[in-house]
C-alpha positions in Angstrom: 114.8 113.9 105.1 112.4 112.4 107.6 110.0 109.8 106.1 106.3 110.6 106.5 104.4 108.5 109.0 101.2 106.9 107.8 98.2 105.7 109.6 97.4 101.9 109.8 94.4 102.7 107.4 96.7 104.1 104.8 99.2 101.2 105.1 96.4 98.6 104.9 95.0 100.3 101.8 98.4 100.2 100.1 98.9 96.6 100.9 95.5 95.7 99.4 96.3 97.7 96.2 99.7 96.0 95.9 98.2 92.6 96.3 95.5 93.3 93.7 98.1 94.6 91.2 100.2 91.5 91.8 97.1 89.3 91.0 96.5 91.3 87.8 100.0 90.8 86.6 99.6 87.0 87.1 96.6 87.2 84.8 98.7 89.2 82.3 97.6 92.8 83.0 100.3 95.3 84.0 98.2 98.1 85.5 101.2 100.5 85.8 102.1 99.9 82.1 98.5 100.6 81.2 98.4 103.8 83.2 101.6 105.1 81.6 100.3 104.2 78.1 97.1 106.2 78.7 99.0 109.1 80.1 101.4 109.1 77.2 98.4 109.6 74.9 96.7 112.2 77.1 99.6 114.5 77.9 100.1 117.4 78.1 97.2 118.2 80.4 97.4 121.9 81.2 95.1 123.9 83.5 92.1 122.4 85.3 91.5 118.7 84.7 88.4 116.6 85.5 88.6 112.8 86.0 85.4 110.7 85.5 85.5 107.5 87.6 87.9 107.8 90.6 88.0 104.1 91.3 90.7 103.1 93.8 92.9 106.0 92.5 95.7 104.2 90.8 95.3 106.3 87.6 94.3 109.4 89.7 97.7 109.4 91.6 99.7 109.4 88.4 97.4 112.0 86.8 97.9 114.3 89.8 101.6 114.3 89.1 101.0 116.0 85.8 97.9 118.3 86.5 98.1 121.6 88.2 94.4 121.3 89.4 92.6 118.0 89.5 89.0 117.2 90.3 87.7 113.6 90.3 84.1 112.4 90.3 82.6 109.0 91.3 79.3 107.7 92.7 81.0 105.2 95.1 82.1 106.7 98.5 84.0 103.5 99.4 86.1 103.6 96.2 86.8 107.3 96.7 88.0 106.7 100.2 90.5 104.1 99.0 91.6 106.6 96.3 92.0 109.3 98.9 94.2 107.1 101.1 96.2 106.1 98.0 96.7 109.8 97.1 97.7 110.5 100.7 100.4 107.8 100.6 101.7 109.3 97.3 101.8 112.8 98.7 99.3 114.3 96.1 96.1 114.4 98.1 96.1 118.2 98.5 96.2 118.6 94.7 92.9 116.7 94.3 89.3 117.7 94.8 87.1 114.6 95.5 83.4 114.9 94.4 80.7 112.3 95.0 78.4 112.7 92.0 76.7 111.0 89.1 78.8 112.1 86.1 75.7 112.3 83.9 74.7 115.4 86.0 77.9 117.4 86.7 77.4 120.4 88.9 79.7 122.8 87.0 79.0 125.5 84.5 79.9 125.1 80.8 83.6 125.4 79.8 84.8 125.0 83.4 87.7 122.6 82.7 90.6 122.5 80.3 90.4 118.7 79.9 88.3 115.8 81.0 89.6 112.2 81.1 88.4 108.8 82.1 90.2 105.5 82.3 88.7 102.0 82.9 85.4 103.4 84.1 83.3 103.4 80.9 82.4 99.7 81.1 80.8 100.4 84.5 78.6 103.1 83.2 75.2 102.1 81.6 74.5 105.7 80.4 77.9 106.8 79.2 76.4 108.7 76.3 75.0 111.2 78.8 78.4 111.3 80.7 80.1 112.1 77.4 77.7 114.9 76.7 78.5 116.3 80.2 82.3 116.0 79.6 82.0 117.9 76.3 79.8 120.5 78.0 82.3 121.3 80.8 85.4 121.4 78.7 86.5 124.7 77.3 86.8 125.4 73.5 90.3 124.2 72.5 90.3 121.8 75.4 90.8 118.0 75.4 88.7 114.9 76.0 90.4 111.5 76.7 88.4 108.3 76.8 90.3 105.1 77.8 89.0 101.6 78.6 90.2 98.0 78.6 90.2 96.4 75.2 87.3 93.9 74.6 88.9 92.1 71.6 91.7 89.5 71.4 95.2 89.8 70.1 96.5 88.0 67.0 97.4 85.0 69.1 93.8 84.8 70.4 94.7 85.9 73.9 92.2 88.0 75.9 92.7 91.7 76.0 92.4 93.9 79.0 88.7 93.5 79.9 88.8 89.7 80.0 91.9 89.8 82.1 90.4 92.1 84.7 87.1 90.1 84.6 89.2 86.9 85.5 90.6 88.8 88.5 87.1 89.7 89.7 86.0 86.1 89.3 89.0 84.9 91.4 87.7 87.3 94.1 84.2 85.9 93.9 82.9 89.1 92.2 81.1 89.9 89.0 82.7 92.6 86.7 80.2 94.9 85.1 80.5 95.0 81.3 79.1 97.7 79.1 80.5 97.7 75.6 81.3 100.9 73.7 82.6 101.0 70.2 85.5 103.4 70.1 85.3 103.8 66.4 81.7 104.9 66.7 82.6 107.2 69.5 85.4 108.6 67.3 82.9 109.3 64.5 80.6 111.0 66.9 83.3 113.3 68.1 84.4 114.1 64.6 80.8 115.1 63.7 80.9 117.6 66.5 84.1 119.1 65.0 86.7 117.5 67.3 90.0 116.4 65.9 90.7 112.9 67.1 93.3 110.2 67.6 92.5 106.5 68.4 95.1 104.0 69.5 95.6 100.7 71.3 98.3 99.4 73.6 99.0 97.7 77.0 95.5 96.2 76.8 93.9 99.7 76.6 92.0 101.5 73.9 92.4 105.3 74.0 90.5 108.0 72.1 91.7 111.6 72.4 89.6 114.4 71.1 90.4 118.1 70.8 87.5 120.5 70.9 87.6 123.2 68.3 88.7 126.7 69.4 86.3 129.6 69.1 89.1 131.7 67.7 89.9 129.2 64.9 
C-alpha cells in the first residue's frame, strides 16, 4: 500500500507535538498513557460524541478511532488548526467536525448528542459550571458525560500529580499555565443530585468522573 504524502505543515506540526510529548515524559507525564486511561473509563462511546476543548488534538485523534460521529469545540483557532493537522496525519480528519465556539453557549438543540467528554480543558475554563450545564443540556437521556483533568494533588511519596507536571513544562517554554481548580467530589455530588449515576477514579495523573444521565423510559 502506498504511504500517504503529507504537506510540510502537517510534518512540522507532528514534529512539534512529538517534541512536546518527549518533554512531558522527562517531567514524568506520559500523555499517551493518560489518554488511554481516560478512554478506558469513557468507553463505550456510541452514537454522536461531543468533545469540549479541542486543544492540539492528541486526545481527539484517539477519541475519533472509537466514535462514529465526533464534534469538537474550542475557542482557539490556532489550537484547532494544530488539532486538524494532527487528525489529518492520523487519517481521522474526515470523521471530525471542528467548531469554534464558547462551550458555555453551545449552538445545538437539547439532547443532540449521545455523549459529551472533556480531557485536560477544565482548568483552562473560568466558567466551567456553565459549560457543564450546556454539556448536560445537549446530551440525550440515557447518555454519558465524561469529565477528565490533570490531578492537582500529590501522590503518597509527595511527588506532583499531572497538573504540576504540565505546569513545569509550560514554565520551561517560558509560558504560564492557567489554573482553575475544580473539586471532582463536589462535581460528583452535583451530578448525583441531578439523578446521574456516577463513577470517579484516578490514574496516570488524571482524575476522571463519568456520569450516566437517567433514561426517560426508566
